[in-house]
C-alpha positions in Angstrom: 130.2 135.2 90.1 128.1 136.8 87.4 126.9 140.4 88.1 128.4 140.3 91.6 129.8 143.9 91.4 126.7 145.6 90.1 124.5 143.7 92.6 126.9 144.7 95.4 126.8 148.4 94.4 123.0 148.3 94.1 122.4 146.9 97.5 125.0 149.2 99.2 123.1 152.2 97.7 119.8 150.7 98.8 121.1 150.6 102.3 122.4 154.1 102.1 125.9 153.0 103.0 129.2 154.6 101.8 132.2 152.4 100.8 133.8 153.3 104.1 130.7 152.3 106.1 130.3 149.0 104.3 134.0 148.3 104.8 133.8 148.9 108.5 130.6 146.8 108.8 131.8 143.8 106.8 135.5 143.7 107.7 136.3 143.8 103.9 138.7 146.5 102.8 137.3 149.6 101.0 139.7 148.9 98.0 138.4 145.3 97.7 134.8 146.5 97.7 135.5 149.2 95.2 137.3 146.7 93.0 134.3 144.4 93.0 131.9 147.3 92.2 134.0 148.5 89.3 134.5 144.9 88.2 138.3 145.1 88.5 138.0 142.1 90.9 135.6 139.4 89.6 136.1 136.4 91.8 135.3 137.1 95.5 135.8 134.2 97.9 132.8 132.7 99.6 134.0 134.1 102.9 134.0 137.7 101.5 130.5 137.1 100.0 129.2 136.0 103.4 130.8 139.0 105.2 129.3 141.5 102.7 125.9 139.7 102.8 125.8 139.9 106.6 126.7 143.6 106.6 124.0 144.4 104.0 121.5 142.2 105.7 120.7 140.1 102.6 121.0 136.3 102.0 124.1 134.9 100.3 121.9 133.7 97.4 121.4 137.4 96.5 124.9 137.3 95.0 125.4 133.6 94.2 122.0 133.0 92.6 120.2 129.6 92.7 123.4 127.7 93.4 124.3 129.8 96.4 123.6 128.5 99.9 124.0 129.9 103.4 127.2 128.9 105.3 126.9 125.6 106.9 124.2 124.3 104.6 126.4 122.3 102.3 126.4 119.2 104.5 122.6 119.4 104.8 122.3 119.7 101.1 124.5 116.7 100.5 122.6 114.6 103.0 119.3 115.5 101.3 120.8 114.6 97.9 122.0 111.3 99.2 118.6 110.5 100.7 116.9 111.4 97.4 119.2 109.1 95.5 118.5 106.3 98.0 114.8 106.8 97.5 115.2 106.5 93.7 116.8 103.0 94.0 114.4 100.2 93.1 114.1 96.5 93.6 111.9 93.9 91.8 109.1 92.2 93.7 107.2 89.2 92.3 103.6 90.0 91.1 101.4 87.2 92.4 98.0 88.1 90.9 95.3 90.3 92.4 94.1 91.0 95.9 91.3 88.5 95.4 93.4 85.8 93.8 96.9 85.0 94.8 99.2 82.8 92.8 102.1 81.0 94.4 104.5 81.3 91.5 104.8 83.9 88.8 107.2 85.1 86.1 106.0 88.7 86.4 107.5 91.5 88.6 106.9 95.1 89.6 109.7 97.6 90.3 109.2 99.3 93.6 111.2 101.8 95.7 113.8 99.9 97.6 113.9 102.3 100.5 110.2 101.8 101.2 110.4 98.0 101.5 111.7 96.9 104.9 115.2 95.4 104.9 115.2 91.7 105.3 111.6 91.3 103.8 112.7 88.8 101.2 109.3 87.1 101.1 107.3 90.2 100.1 105.3 90.1 97.0 103.0 92.4 95.0 99.3 92.2 94.2 97.2 94.3 91.8 94.3 96.1 93.3 91.1 95.7 91.2 88.8 97.8 93.3 89.6 101.2 94.8 90.1 101.6 98.6 89.3 105.3 98.9 90.0 105.7 102.6 93.5 104.3 102.0 94.3 106.3 98.9 94.6 103.2 96.8 93.0 103.1 93.3 92.1 100.3 90.9 95.3 99.5 88.9 97.6 100.2 91.8 99.9 97.6 93.4 100.4 96.8 97.0 103.4 95.0 98.5 102.5 92.4 101.0 104.7 91.1 103.8 103.5 87.7 105.0 102.0 87.9 108.6 99.5 85.7 110.4 98.2 88.1 113.0 96.8 91.6 113.5 98.7 93.8 116.0 97.2 96.1 118.5 98.6 99.1 116.6 96.9 97.8 113.5 97.5 98.5 109.8 96.3 97.7 106.4 96.0 93.9 106.0 95.2 91.3 103.4 92.7 89.2 105.2 90.1 86.4 104.7 86.8 86.3 106.4 84.9 83.3 105.2 85.5 83.0 101.4 86.3 86.7 100.9 89.9 87.9 100.6 90.3 91.6 100.7 92.3 94.6 101.9 91.1 96.1 105.1 92.3 98.4 107.9 92.4 96.2 111.0 93.5 96.3 114.6 93.3 94.1 117.7 91.5 94.7 121.0 92.0 91.8 123.3 90.9 88.6 121.5 88.8 90.5 118.9 89.9 91.9 115.5 88.3 95.1 114.4 88.0 95.7 110.7 87.2 98.9 108.8 85.2 99.1 106.5 83.1 96.2 107.6 83.1 92.8 105.8 79.6 91.4 105.2 78.2 94.0 107.5 80.3 93.0 110.5 83.2 94.9 112.0 84.3 92.9 115.0 85.5 89.2 114.9 86.9 86.6 117.2 90.5 85.8 116.4 89.8 82.4 114.9 87.2 84.0 112.4 89.8 86.1 110.7 92.7 84.6 108.6 95.5 87.1 108.2 97.4 86.6 105.0 99.8 89.5 105.2 100.3 93.2 105.9 100.5 96.0 103.3 104.0 97.7 103.6 103.8 99.8 100.4 101.2 100.9 97.9 101.6 102.7 94.6 101.6 102.4 90.8 104.9 101.1 89.4 106.4 99.6 86.3 105.5 95.9 85.6 107.8 93.6 83.6 
């Protein structure tokens, strides 16, 4: 561990502790501590580092640097690393045109984060957004992934819907037999069930690589 001895000596003196006092407080022998400080001993075990850190009242990373971590955190760090790796995995989704014009078949795809697309959603497809939807944080040029659905739930969500001849993305939710839409379509915000055709629900939005 680089500079362990000088760092140990510096913190011991900052705390106003003698070698004997630090030895008693940490449970590490005086000879070991002296050996570290004079750099006769260069490779302390992690257990000793933890004991000396606790006695001096400093984090383990004081001695280990950026790679150091408190006892018990290795499992958490590995879980976080595993989750980050999972989030980096991608899958290809067919690109079926734009929000206003959907094609049934296509030879184009976008590469999206696999972890963000629900397992078993094999029928999902992507559409390019041509007009920004500011309230949803979606800009022109972004893509949305659509999971086919034919109804709006009470909890609501962002849906691809048709009201009359207009197909668009709108935040929608159900209250009884009525569908509420925000922002309004053609100046109206509440519709009877039969007046709204739900094409699908947005499960993911972003800007990804097209191929």
